[in-house]
N, C-alpha and C positions, 0 to 999 in steps of 0.2 A: 504494500500500500504506500502510495506517495500522496501526501497532502500538501497542497500549496495554497496559502492564504495571502491575499494582497489587499491593501487598503490605502486609499489616497490620504495624503497629509495636506490639509489646506493651510494657507499662510497664517490664519488666525489660530492654528493649533500648535501645540508643543509636540515635536516629533517623539520625544521620550515618553509622553503620555500615550501616544498612538501605539508605540512599540509595547508599552505596558499592557494596553488593551488586548493586543493580539497575543501577548504572552500569557494572559489570564486564561485564554481558551486553549492555546497550544503551548503549554509550558515546556515541552520537550523539543520544540522546534528550534531550528537555526534561523536567527533573524538576519535580515539583510535589507537591501533597498537604499534609499537616499533621503534627502529632505522633502521630496515630493511624494514618495510612496514607500510603505513598509511592506516587506515580503517575509513570510516565514515558510520554511519547508520542514515537514515532519514525516516520520515514518509510521505514525499511528494516530488514532483518534481516541485513545484511552481516556484522557482528561475530559474531552468533549462528551464522550459517552457517560462518564461519571457525573458530569454536570447535568446532562439531560435527565438522568435517572434521579438525581438529588432534587431537581426542580419539578419532578413528576410531570414532565411534558413529553413522555415517550410517544404517545399517540399523535401529538402534533408534529413531533420530529419525524416520525415514520411517514406521515402524510406528505410533508415537504420533501423528504429524501426520496420517497418513491416517485414523486412527480419529477424530480431532477435526475432520476436514474437514466443513464444512457449506456447500455451494455454493462460493463463493469466499472463505470465511472459515475461520479456525482458532481453537480455544480449547483451551489446554493449561496445565499447571502445571509450574513448576520449583522445585527445592529452594532455599530462601533461603540456607541455610548454604553449600551448594556454590557458589551464585552469588557469595557474598562472596569465595570463593577464585578466582573467574573460571572456574568449571567449570559446564558444562551438565549437569544431572541432572534428568530428568523424574520427576514424582511423580503420584499419583492425585488430589492436591488436598485430602488429609485430614490433613496434618501438624498436630500439636499446636502447633507454633510458627508456623504459617501459611506458605503457599507463595506464590511469585510467580505470580499469575494473568496469563496472556498471552492477549490477543485480537488477532487479525490480521484486518483487513478489506481485501479486495482483494489480488490477487497470490498467493493460496494455491497455485494450480496452478503458477505460475512458481517458487515456493519449492520445491515438491516436485520439479519438474524439475531445479532447480539441485542438489538433494541426491542425485538419482538417479545 
């Protein structure tokens, strides 16, 4: 499984806070990017799954993830402000502040089974 999350950093935002937001959801990922965009690459969604279960939003998560399923890949969006607080909150990807765009390659079916 390869997880890549990308989020824009607007001029009014502190890049360190945006990096922190992404790290809250993907703590095991490797952070990169620049002053305009933060990127994290991870090999699992363990922390994400744990948060979904703790928040008791498995049904909502499954609905969003199944809709985004394309073969063995997923593509979905998370709210950047919620992520800063360590909360998983799915969006449609059209937030004015920019959302965390998540692409998962490989392991999609296993993830859905784990959440079922």
